[in-house]
C-alpha positions, 0 to 999 in steps of 0.5 A, a space after each residue: 882514107 875516109 875509114 881512117 878519118 872516121 876512126 881518128 874522129 872517134 878519138 877526138 874530144 867533143 870540142 875537137 870533133 865540133 871544131 873539125 865538123 865546123 871546118 869541114 862545113 866551111 870548106 865544103 859548104 861556104 856561104 852561097 853567093 846567092 845568099 849574099 846577093 839576097 842579103 845585099 838586095 835587102 840592105 839596099 831596099 831598106 837603106 834607100 826605102 825613100 829613094 836613092 839618096 847620097 849617104 854623104 849629104 842626103 841629096 836625091 840628085 844621084 846617078 849610077 857611076 860604073 862598078 868596082 869589084 862587081 859593086 854598083 857605084 853612085 855619084 852625087 851631083 851636088 857634093 860630087 862624092 861617090 858611094 856604093 850600097 855599103 858606104 858608111 856602114 860597119 862593112 864599108 871597104 870589106 873585101 870578104 862579104 862571106 866573112 862578115 855574113 859568118 861574123 854576124 851569124 856568130 854575133 847572133 849566137 853570142 860567140 866570144 872574140 877568140 872563137 870568132 877570130 879562130 873560126 874566121 881566121 882573122 886577127 882578134 883585133 879585127 874581130 874586136 873592131 868589127 864587133 864594136 862598129 856593128 854595135 855602134 851602128 845598132 845603137 843609132 836606132 835608139 830605144 822605143 818609148 815605153 808606155 803603159 805599165 813600166 817596170 824598172 829595177 837595177 842590177 850590178 856588175 863588177 867594175 872592169 878596167 880592161 885595157 885602161 890604166 887604173 888610178 883609183 884602186 889597185 889592179 885585181 886578178 880575175 876572180 879576185 874579190 872586191 876590196 869593198 863588200 856590197 854596193 860600192 863605187 867598185 860596182 856598176 849600176 845597170 838600170 833596166 826599164 821595160 813595158 808590158 809590150 816588151 820594149 826594153 831599155 838597159 843602160 849604165 847608170 854609173 858606180 855604186 848607188 845612184 840618185 834620181 837625177 842619174 835615173 832620169 839621165 839614163 831612162 827619163 827621156 824614154 818613158 811616156 808622160 802617161 806611163 805608170 812606173 812600177 819599182 821597188 821601194 827605193 828612194 831614188 825611184 820615188 824621187 824620179 817618179 815625182 820629178 817626171 810626174 809619173 804615177 808610181 806603184 812601189 812593190 815592197 819585196 822586202 815584205 815578200 810583196 811580189 804582186 800588188 793589186 794583182 797586176 803591179 810587179 817587177 818580175 819581167 825586169 828581174 827575169 831580164 837581169 837573170 838572163 843578162 847576167 847568164 849571157 854576160 858570163 861567157 865574156 869573163 868580165 866586159 870592160 866597163 867602158 864598153 858595157 853599154 854596147 853589150 847591153 844594147 847587143 843583149 837587148 837586141 837579141 832579146 827582141 828577136 829571140 822568137 825569130 828564126 835564126 836566119 831572120 835574126 841574122 838578116 835583121 842584124 845586118 839590115 839594122 847595122 847598115 840601115 843608117 849612114 854611120 861613119 864610125 871607123 876603127 880610128 874613131 873607136 881607137 880615139 874613143 878608147 884613148 879618151 876613156 882611158 885617159 
């Protein structure tokens, strides 16, 4: 029997061989119960590091309240509500913990939704909502304050109205060129700011060319007043630096000035742009309404890129569950409807 399998295996394409290998691995070596238990313990310790508190009202008056499906439940004496370790997390109510562990592993690897749905045998809409529940939970951690030399520059993505009604322009087919050339209101500006410690902010600043006020809205609150801003010579950055009373060192790249005074440059953010664009290509056009979620996802991957794979998975799980987050599928659907309207 095995000889027949080996002979047929060689006739498969590389993609089919990998798919068969992955299916065999999942059947023969499923996620170990000990691994899941260890991860749950890590989540519990991180989530309740200051003591067991109610995830609904924050009260410390909590007692054990039996188990349900082998999970410990707790009762809050103040608000009277019950909860378990995973209540108000992206995985709340999940009956298949082995699937969401695998799901996070595939998120760390940057898999697309169709591939995740196929591998985990879940509906693609389930894969979609799990992704955004996790990303909304990660975003609650916000950004670190940028200090010292802070580089900033923008990059542009094509506007994508996936899943939305289009009123301001005609619909485009995939790969079709924009009606307007260069920077226009059909391009989405993403502002990236990064200090020399690797702390990074990447956010959607709106369509086309943006002003100093829009720069302030997306990164202004995350730059320390004593920081030195390093940018190109664009007028909006000059005005932004003046608004925030920041020291400013503009680098004139048009005159091939790559480094100023031996230390001031924007090469770190430009390299970030290149890696971001390359990573985004796999999704074949992210809907603009979800762009910030994907920017935060990539930023999170960049922060942990030097960690071992298992550690990255553990950190994403812990970070997604650390804070009480009530984002539900219905909330995402409502947000979708508002953005579409």
